[in-house]
C-alpha positions as CSV (number, residue, x, y, z in Angstrom):
1,M,-47.9,-130.4,-71.4
2,T,-49.5,-127.1,-70.5
3,R,-51.0,-125.4,-73.5
4,R,-52.2,-121.9,-74.0
5,R,-55.9,-121.8,-75.0
6,W,-56.5,-120.0,-78.3
7,L,-60.0,-118.5,-78.2
8,F,-62.0,-117.1,-81.1
9,G,-64.2,-114.0,-80.6
10,D,-67.3,-116.1,-80.1
11,Q,-65.8,-118.3,-77.3
12,L,-65.7,-115.7,-74.5
13,G,-67.5,-117.3,-71.6
14,P,-65.8,-118.9,-68.6
15,Y,-66.8,-122.4,-69.7
16,F,-64.4,-122.2,-72.6
17,L,-61.6,-122.5,-70.1
18,D,-60.5,-125.5,-68.0
19,S,-59.4,-123.5,-65.0
20,D,-59.5,-119.9,-63.7
21,D,-55.7,-119.5,-64.2
22,Q,-55.5,-121.0,-67.7
23,Q,-53.3,-119.0,-70.1
24,V,-55.3,-117.6,-73.1
25,L,-54.6,-116.2,-76.5
26,L,-57.0,-113.9,-78.2
27,I,-56.2,-112.5,-81.7
28,E,-58.1,-109.5,-83.0
29,S,-57.8,-109.8,-86.8
30,R,-58.7,-106.7,-88.8
31,R,-58.9,-108.7,-92.0
32,V,-62.1,-110.4,-90.6
33,F,-63.9,-107.2,-91.1
34,Q,-62.6,-106.6,-94.6
35,R,-64.1,-109.7,-96.1
36,R,-67.6,-108.2,-96.4
37,P,-69.2,-104.9,-95.3
38,F,-70.2,-105.7,-91.7
39,H,-72.7,-103.8,-89.8
40,R,-70.9,-101.2,-87.8
41,Q,-72.6,-102.2,-84.5
42,K,-71.8,-105.8,-85.1
43,A,-68.1,-105.0,-85.5
44,H,-68.3,-102.8,-82.4
45,L,-70.0,-105.6,-80.3
46,I,-67.4,-108.3,-81.3
47,L,-64.4,-106.0,-80.6
48,S,-65.9,-104.7,-77.4
49,A,-66.6,-108.3,-76.2
50,M,-63.1,-109.5,-77.0
51,R,-61.3,-106.5,-75.4
52,H,-63.5,-106.7,-72.3
53,R,-62.7,-110.4,-72.0
54,A,-59.0,-109.7,-72.3
55,A,-59.2,-107.0,-69.6
56,E,-61.0,-109.5,-67.3
57,L,-58.3,-112.2,-67.8
58,G,-55.5,-109.7,-67.2
59,S,-52.0,-111.2,-67.3
60,A,-53.4,-114.6,-68.1
61,C,-54.4,-113.3,-71.6
62,R,-52.1,-112.5,-74.5
63,Y,-54.1,-110.2,-76.7
64,L,-52.8,-109.5,-80.2
65,R,-54.1,-106.8,-82.6
66,V,-52.9,-107.8,-86.1
67,D,-54.0,-107.7,-89.7
68,G,-54.6,-111.5,-89.9
69,Y,-54.6,-114.6,-87.7
70,R,-51.3,-115.9,-89.2
71,E,-49.5,-112.7,-88.3
72,G,-50.7,-113.2,-84.7
73,L,-49.8,-116.8,-84.5
74,A,-46.3,-116.1,-85.8
75,Q,-45.7,-114.1,-82.6
76,V,-46.6,-117.1,-80.4
77,D,-44.1,-120.0,-80.0
78,E,-46.0,-121.8,-77.2
79,P,-47.9,-125.1,-77.6
80,L,-51.6,-124.2,-78.2
81,D,-54.9,-125.8,-78.1
82,V,-58.1,-124.5,-79.6
83,L,-61.8,-125.5,-79.3
84,Q,-63.6,-126.3,-82.5
85,P,-64.4,-123.0,-84.3
86,T,-68.0,-122.3,-85.4
87,S,-67.5,-122.2,-89.2
88,W,-66.3,-124.6,-91.9
89,S,-63.7,-122.0,-93.1
90,A,-62.3,-121.5,-89.6
91,V,-62.1,-125.3,-89.0
92,H,-60.1,-125.7,-92.2
93,F,-57.8,-122.8,-91.2
94,V,-57.2,-124.4,-87.8
95,D,-56.5,-127.8,-89.3
96,A,-54.0,-126.2,-91.7
97,V,-52.3,-124.4,-88.8
98,A,-52.2,-127.7,-86.9
99,G,-50.2,-129.2,-89.7
100,E,-47.6,-126.5,-89.3
101,R,-47.1,-126.1,-85.5
102,D,-48.0,-127.7,-82.2
103,L,-51.7,-127.1,-82.0
104,E,-54.4,-129.4,-80.7
105,R,-58.0,-129.1,-81.7
106,L,-60.6,-129.9,-79.0
107,P,-64.3,-130.5,-79.3
108,A,-66.7,-127.6,-79.5
109,R,-68.2,-126.1,-76.3
110,G,-71.1,-123.8,-75.7
111,Y,-73.9,-126.1,-76.9
112,A,-76.1,-128.3,-74.8
113,T,-75.9,-131.3,-77.2
114,S,-72.6,-132.5,-78.6
115,R,-72.0,-133.2,-82.2
116,Q,-71.7,-136.9,-81.5
117,E,-75.0,-137.0,-79.6
118,F,-76.7,-135.3,-82.6
119,S,-75.2,-137.6,-85.1
120,T,-76.3,-140.6,-83.0
121,W,-79.8,-139.2,-83.0
122,A,-79.8,-138.3,-86.7
123,D,-78.4,-141.6,-87.8
124,G,-80.9,-143.5,-85.7
125,R,-82.6,-146.5,-87.2
126,G,-85.6,-145.7,-89.3
127,R,-85.2,-141.9,-89.1
128,R,-86.4,-140.5,-92.4
129,R,-86.5,-136.8,-91.7
130,L,-84.6,-134.6,-89.3
131,L,-87.6,-133.1,-87.7
132,M,-86.8,-130.3,-85.2
133,E,-89.7,-131.4,-83.0
134,D,-88.2,-134.9,-82.7
135,Y,-84.8,-133.6,-81.9
136,Y,-86.2,-131.1,-79.4
137,R,-88.0,-133.8,-77.5
138,D,-84.9,-136.0,-77.5
139,A,-82.9,-133.0,-76.0
140,R,-85.5,-132.4,-73.4
141,R,-85.3,-136.0,-72.2
142,R,-81.5,-136.1,-72.2
143,L,-81.1,-132.8,-70.4
144,D,-84.1,-133.4,-68.1
145,V,-85.6,-130.0,-69.0
146,L,-89.4,-129.4,-68.3
147,M,-89.7,-133.1,-67.5
148,D,-91.5,-134.9,-64.7
149,G,-89.9,-138.3,-64.8
150,A,-90.2,-139.8,-68.3
151,E,-93.0,-137.5,-69.3
152,P,-93.1,-133.8,-70.2
153,T,-94.2,-131.4,-67.5
154,T,-98.0,-131.0,-67.8
155,G,-98.1,-134.0,-70.2
156,Q,-97.7,-131.7,-73.2
157,W,-94.5,-131.3,-75.2
158,N,-95.3,-128.2,-77.3
159,Y,-97.4,-125.1,-76.7
160,D,-96.7,-123.5,-80.1
161,A,-100.4,-123.2,-80.8
162,D,-100.8,-120.9,-77.8
163,N,-97.9,-118.7,-78.9
164,R,-99.2,-117.2,-82.1
165,E,-101.4,-114.3,-81.1
166,P,-101.5,-111.1,-83.1
167,P,-100.6,-107.9,-81.3
168,P,-103.3,-106.6,-79.0
169,K,-105.8,-104.4,-80.8
170,R,-105.3,-100.6,-80.6
171,A,-102.1,-101.1,-78.5
172,Q,-99.0,-99.3,-79.5
173,T,-96.8,-101.3,-77.1
174,L,-97.0,-104.3,-74.8
175,G,-96.5,-101.9,-71.9
176,L,-93.3,-103.5,-70.7
177,P,-90.4,-101.7,-69.1
178,E,-87.4,-101.0,-71.3
179,P,-84.9,-103.8,-71.4
180,V,-81.8,-103.3,-69.2
181,W,-79.2,-101.7,-71.5
182,P,-75.4,-102.0,-71.1
183,V,-73.5,-98.9,-70.1
184,E,-70.6,-98.2,-72.4
185,D,-67.1,-97.6,-70.9
186,E,-63.6,-96.6,-72.0
187,I,-63.2,-99.9,-73.9
188,D,-66.2,-99.0,-76.0
189,D,-64.8,-95.5,-76.6
190,E,-61.5,-97.1,-77.8
191,V,-63.4,-99.4,-80.1
192,R,-65.4,-96.6,-81.6
193,R,-62.2,-94.6,-82.2
194,D,-60.6,-97.5,-83.9
195,L,-63.6,-98.2,-86.1
196,D,-63.7,-94.5,-87.1
197,R,-60.1,-94.7,-88.1
198,W,-60.5,-98.0,-90.0
199,Q,-63.3,-96.5,-92.0
200,R,-61.3,-93.4,-92.8
201,E,-58.6,-95.8,-94.1
202,G,-61.1,-97.4,-96.4
203,L,-62.9,-100.1,-94.4
204,V,-66.5,-100.3,-95.7
205,M,-69.3,-100.9,-93.2
206,V,-73.1,-100.6,-93.3
207,G,-75.7,-99.5,-90.7
208,E,-75.6,-96.7,-88.1
209,D,-73.3,-96.4,-85.2
210,G,-74.9,-95.9,-81.8
211,P,-74.8,-96.8,-78.1
212,R,-74.1,-100.5,-77.7
213,T,-77.4,-102.4,-77.4
214,F,-76.3,-105.9,-76.6
215,A,-74.2,-107.4,-73.8
216,A,-70.5,-107.6,-74.4
217,T,-69.5,-109.1,-71.0
218,R,-70.5,-112.0,-68.9
219,A,-71.9,-109.7,-66.2
220,E,-74.0,-107.7,-68.8
221,A,-75.3,-111.0,-70.3
222,L,-76.4,-112.3,-66.9
223,A,-78.1,-109.0,-66.2
224,A,-79.9,-109.2,-69.5
225,L,-81.0,-112.8,-68.7
226,D,-82.3,-111.8,-65.3
227,D,-84.1,-108.8,-66.7
228,F,-85.8,-111.0,-69.4
229,I,-86.8,-113.7,-66.9
230,Q,-88.3,-111.1,-64.5
231,H,-90.0,-108.7,-66.9
232,R,-90.7,-110.3,-70.3
233,L,-90.7,-114.0,-70.1
234,P,-94.2,-114.2,-68.5
235,I,-95.8,-112.8,-71.7
236,F,-93.1,-113.8,-74.2
237,G,-94.9,-116.8,-75.7
238,R,-98.2,-115.2,-76.3
239,Y,-96.9,-112.4,-78.5
240,E,-93.6,-114.0,-79.8
241,D,-94.8,-113.9,-83.4
242,A,-96.3,-110.4,-83.2
243,V,-94.9,-107.1,-84.4
244,L,-95.7,-103.5,-83.2
245,T,-94.2,-100.5,-84.9
246,Q,-93.7,-98.6,-81.6
247,D,-92.4,-101.6,-79.6
248,R,-89.3,-102.9,-81.3
249,W,-88.3,-105.2,-78.6
250,M,-91.7,-106.6,-77.5
251,A,-91.1,-109.4,-75.0
252,H,-88.0,-110.8,-76.7
253,S,-85.0,-111.7,-74.7
254,L,-82.2,-110.0,-76.7
255,L,-80.0,-112.9,-75.7
256,S,-79.1,-114.3,-79.1
257,A,-76.1,-112.0,-79.5
258,P,-74.5,-112.8,-76.0
259,L,-75.3,-116.5,-76.5
260,N,-73.6,-116.5,-79.9
261,L,-70.6,-114.7,-78.4
262,G,-70.3,-117.5,-75.8
263,L,-71.1,-115.3,-72.9
264,L,-74.0,-117.5,-71.7
265,D,-74.3,-121.2,-71.6
266,P,-77.6,-122.4,-73.2
267,R,-78.1,-124.8,-70.3
268,E,-78.1,-122.0,-67.7
269,V,-80.5,-120.0,-69.8
270,V,-83.1,-122.8,-70.0
271,R,-82.7,-123.6,-66.3
272,A,-83.4,-120.0,-65.5
273,A,-86.6,-120.1,-67.6
274,E,-87.6,-123.5,-66.1
275,D,-87.1,-122.2,-62.6
276,A,-89.4,-119.3,-63.4
277,Y,-92.1,-121.8,-64.3
278,R,-91.5,-124.0,-61.3
279,E,-91.7,-121.0,-59.0
280,G,-95.0,-119.8,-60.5
281,H,-93.5,-116.7,-62.1
282,A,-94.2,-117.5,-65.8
283,P,-96.7,-119.7,-67.5
284,I,-95.8,-123.0,-69.2
285,A,-96.6,-121.8,-72.7
286,S,-94.1,-118.9,-72.5
287,V,-91.5,-120.9,-70.8
288,E,-91.8,-123.9,-73.2
289,G,-91.8,-121.6,-76.2
290,F,-88.6,-119.9,-75.1
291,I,-86.8,-123.1,-74.1
292,R,-87.8,-124.5,-77.6
293,Q,-86.0,-121.6,-79.2
294,V,-82.8,-122.2,-77.1
295,I,-82.2,-125.9,-76.9
296,G,-84.6,-126.7,-79.7
297,W,-84.2,-124.5,-82.8
298,R,-80.8,-122.9,-82.0
299,E,-79.0,-126.1,-81.3
300,Y,-80.8,-127.9,-84.2
301,I,-79.5,-125.2,-86.5
302,W,-76.0,-125.5,-85.1
303,H,-75.9,-129.3,-85.7
304,L,-77.5,-129.2,-89.1
305,Y,-74.8,-126.8,-90.2
306,W,-72.2,-129.6,-89.7
307,Y,-74.4,-132.6,-90.4
308,L,-75.6,-131.5,-93.8
309,G,-72.1,-130.8,-95.0
310,E,-70.0,-128.0,-96.3
311,N,-71.7,-127.8,-99.7
312,Y,-75.2,-127.3,-98.2
313,R,-74.6,-123.6,-98.4
314,D,-74.6,-123.8,-102.2
315,E,-78.1,-125.3,-102.6
316,N,-80.4,-123.4,-104.9
317,E,-83.2,-125.8,-105.8
318,L,-85.5,-122.9,-106.9
319,D,-82.9,-121.5,-109.2
320,A,-83.2,-118.1,-107.7
321,Q,-80.6,-116.0,-109.5
322,R,-81.7,-112.3,-109.2
323,P,-79.2,-110.0,-107.4
324,I,-80.1,-108.1,-104.2
325,P,-80.7,-104.4,-105.1
326,E,-78.4,-101.8,-103.8
327,W,-81.0,-100.2,-101.5
328,F,-81.5,-103.4,-99.6
329,L,-77.8,-104.1,-99.3
330,A,-77.3,-100.6,-97.9
331,L,-80.1,-101.0,-95.4
332,D,-81.9,-98.0,-97.0
333,P,-85.6,-98.0,-96.3
334,A,-86.1,-95.3,-98.9
335,G,-85.7,-97.9,-101.6
336,T,-89.2,-99.3,-101.1
337,D,-92.7,-97.9,-100.3
338,A,-93.8,-101.0,-98.4
339,A,-94.2,-100.0,-94.8
340,C,-93.3,-103.4,-93.3
341,L,-90.0,-103.4,-95.3
342,Q,-89.2,-99.9,-94.3
343,F,-89.8,-100.8,-90.6
344,A,-87.6,-103.9,-90.8
345,L,-84.8,-102.3,-92.7
346,T,-84.8,-99.3,-90.4
347,S,-84.5,-101.6,-87.4
348,V,-81.6,-103.5,-88.9
349,R,-79.9,-100.2,-89.9
350,E,-80.2,-98.7,-86.4
351,H,-79.5,-101.8,-84.3
352,G,-78.4,-104.7,-86.4
353,W,-81.4,-106.7,-85.1
354,V,-85.1,-107.5,-85.6
355,H,-86.8,-110.5,-84.0
356,H,-87.5,-113.7,-85.9
357,I,-90.8,-112.7,-87.5
358,P,-89.5,-109.6,-89.3
359,R,-86.5,-111.7,-90.3
360,L,-88.4,-114.6,-91.7
361,M,-91.8,-113.2,-92.8
362,I,-90.8,-109.7,-93.9
363,L,-87.2,-109.7,-95.0
364,G,-86.7,-113.4,-95.8
365,N,-90.1,-113.8,-97.3
366,Y,-89.6,-110.8,-99.5
367,A,-86.2,-112.1,-100.8
368,L,-87.9,-115.4,-101.5
369,L,-90.8,-113.8,-103.5
370,Q,-88.3,-111.6,-105.4
371,G,-86.2,-114.6,-106.4
372,W,-82.9,-113.3,-105.0
373,N,-79.9,-115.5,-105.0
374,P,-79.9,-117.5,-101.7
375,Q,-76.2,-117.3,-101.2
376,E,-76.3,-113.5,-101.5
377,V,-79.2,-113.4,-99.1
378,T,-77.3,-115.6,-96.6
379,S,-74.3,-113.3,-96.8
380,W,-76.5,-110.2,-96.2
381,F,-78.1,-111.7,-93.1
382,H,-74.6,-112.8,-91.8
383,R,-73.1,-109.4,-92.1
384,S,-76.1,-107.3,-91.2
385,F,-77.2,-108.9,-87.9
386,V,-75.3,-108.6,-84.6
387,D,-76.1,-112.3,-83.8
388,G,-75.3,-113.5,-87.4
389,Y,-72.6,-116.2,-87.8
390,D,-72.0,-118.6,-90.6
391,W,-73.5,-121.6,-88.7
392,V,-76.5,-119.5,-87.8
393,M,-77.4,-118.1,-91.2
394,V,-76.6,-121.0,-93.6
395,P,-79.3,-123.4,-92.4
396,N,-81.7,-120.6,-91.4
397,V,-81.5,-118.8,-94.7
398,V,-80.7,-121.5,-97.3
399,G,-83.0,-124.1,-95.7
400,M,-85.8,-122.3,-93.8
401,S,-86.1,-118.8,-95.3
402,Q,-85.3,-119.4,-99.0
403,H,-86.3,-123.0,-99.4
404,A,-83.2,-123.4,-101.4
405,D,-82.6,-127.0,-100.2
406,G,-85.8,-128.1,-101.8
407,G,-87.4,-129.2,-98.5
408,V,-84.6,-130.8,-96.5
409,L,-85.1,-128.5,-93.5
410,A,-88.7,-127.4,-94.0
411,T,-91.3,-129.3,-96.0
412,K,-92.9,-126.1,-97.4
413,P,-91.5,-122.7,-98.2
414,Y,-92.1,-119.8,-95.8
415,A,-93.9,-117.8,-98.4
416,A,-96.8,-115.6,-97.4
417,G,-98.9,-112.8,-98.8
418,G,-99.8,-109.5,-97.2
419,N,-102.6,-110.9,-95.2
420,Y,-100.2,-112.7,-92.8
421,I,-98.3,-109.4,-92.2
422,N,-101.6,-107.6,-91.7
423,K,-102.7,-110.1,-89.1
424,M,-99.5,-110.3,-87.1
425,T,-98.4,-106.7,-87.2
426,D,-99.7,-103.1,-87.1
427,L,-97.6,-102.1,-90.1
428,C,-100.2,-102.3,-92.9
429,G,-102.7,-99.6,-91.8
430,G,-100.6,-96.7,-93.0
431,C,-99.0,-98.4,-96.0
432,V,-99.6,-97.2,-99.6
433,F,-100.2,-100.8,-100.5
434,D,-103.3,-102.8,-99.6
435,P,-102.6,-106.4,-98.3
436,K,-105.8,-107.6,-99.9
437,I,-105.0,-106.4,-103.4
438,R,-103.0,-108.2,-106.0
439,V,-103.2,-105.9,-109.0
440,G,-103.2,-102.2,-109.6
441,D,-101.5,-99.3,-108.0
442,K,-102.3,-100.5,-104.5
443,A,-101.2,-104.1,-105.1
444,C,-99.2,-105.3,-102.1
445,P,-95.8,-106.7,-103.2
446,Y,-96.2,-109.6,-100.8
447,T,-99.8,-110.5,-101.9
448,A,-98.9,-110.1,-105.6
449,G,-95.5,-111.7,-105.0
450,Y,-97.0,-114.8,-103.3
451,W,-99.2,-115.7,-106.3
452,L,-96.4,-114.9,-108.8
453,F,-94.1,-117.1,-106.7
454,L,-96.6,-120.0,-106.9
455,Q,-97.0,-119.4,-110.7
456,R,-93.2,-119.6,-111.2
457,H,-92.9,-122.8,-109.3
458,R,-96.4,-124.3,-109.8
459,E,-95.1,-127.6,-111.3
460,R,-92.8,-128.2,-108.3
461,F,-95.3,-127.2,-105.6
462,A,-98.2,-129.1,-107.2
463,R,-96.3,-132.2,-106.0
464,N,-95.9,-130.9,-102.5
465,H,-98.8,-132.1,-100.3
466,R,-98.7,-129.0,-98.2
467,M,-98.7,-126.6,-101.2
468,A,-100.9,-128.4,-103.8
469,Q,-104.1,-126.8,-102.7
470,M,-102.7,-123.3,-103.0
471,V,-101.4,-124.1,-106.5
472,R,-104.9,-125.3,-107.5
473,N,-106.2,-122.0,-106.2
474,L,-104.1,-120.2,-108.8
475,D,-106.5,-121.2,-111.5
476,R,-109.4,-119.8,-109.5
477,L,-108.0,-116.3,-109.4
478,A,-110.2,-114.1,-111.6
479,D,-107.3,-111.6,-112.1
480,L,-104.5,-114.1,-112.7
481,D,-104.0,-113.0,-116.3
482,L,-104.0,-109.3,-115.3
483,L,-101.5,-110.1,-112.5
484,L,-99.2,-111.7,-114.9
485,A,-99.6,-108.9,-117.5
486,E,-98.8,-106.3,-114.8
487,N,-95.7,-108.1,-113.7
488,P,-94.1,-109.4,-117.0
489,T,-90.9,-110.2,-115.3
490,G,-92.7,-112.6,-112.9
491,F,-91.7,-110.6,-109.8
492,P,-93.7,-108.0,-107.9
493,R,-93.0,-104.3,-107.7
494,D,-92.3,-102.7,-104.4
495,S,-92.7,-99.0,-105.2
496,V,-95.5,-96.9,-106.5
497,G,-93.0,-95.0,-108.6
């Protein structure tokens, strides 16, 4: 029986179809954007990508604009199939619909490793921890990526130690050309008019509108991939953890959004990077570091989302209960005097994006030190980032960033004081706070916050072999009593006011 393929808005690449002439159903649900205040540019990107895909498919696509998915499905009386969606809630919805009509659910696509392959690896005999490095090496072998026979190319699996350099001294930028930007068209104009109207009718969004930054079509995504391979991959690894105030994009690929929309297959992305190494265009450290992000970390996160179960999102082992303040929710940098926070929030407000170090070590680290509720933090990242989806943010935030799972994903929390930010960025020089100071008017909220965080959880982390020494160092701080007296709530201040 011929079935029409129902695609969600993150299943937009050609490999989600079985043939060029397959009949397609795309449903644009306005209710999706009413569940939480989405970033305006994220909503624009998703709608633009869906409408562009419908235009490409032409008469093969039935495109419905409705309030909710059920209203759209009620207009379709054909047999349907659907690939596994990318969130627990969407899977439950699809399964409920399948009990009401002729709908077949198929396995997920768009990932280099299947869920069965991951489960086989994770359930392997004697496996005690789900280490990303172990998974990554297994994936490299299975996919034959950067391999020479049974051994890794050059004989070394991981070049992470070579990819942690701070930004070059006295440099304002890396001196790279601007990334190739998409050119908006009449579909983008229509999306912008619709979003303006929805907001006038009461839809709440955050962030600034602006020219679309990220690829919304397959052609734009391929152009962005080629631009990255040609111009930024050669120095990507060296400075992948660095931050420069005047160079927001650095050498990053900007491919996470089109990858998560399904416009690129991860296998074609890593092959392009591997080819650059084989052809002598990019060094092994940069290529390996990038490939580790794509078929290592990205896929590891996708699979952990399912493997750890639906209730993983509710973990809160550190009992972090404080609410996120309104200025942070609204992406308002005026709510803090910390220069690094102002930079990161401004970037998110203007583009719905910062790279992984501002996410983890500025925004996520700050939320951790402030004891904000991890479920609220997860929701904030989900709605505020153009590449944020439930499967992306639940393991990344609950597990990695907020250590709310108690060490399932990462053996130690990603907590750090101001010295780390001072080393890896140029943001501290003009800040009113001093990264070396814990107490007084110039006390850095990250430096003070780090020691207050250890104090709050000293009993727990004294039992952690990777944290025990830092806990012992608490008792060597000459100003610990003053630090605690200045911060009676147990949390650092972020303003000089």
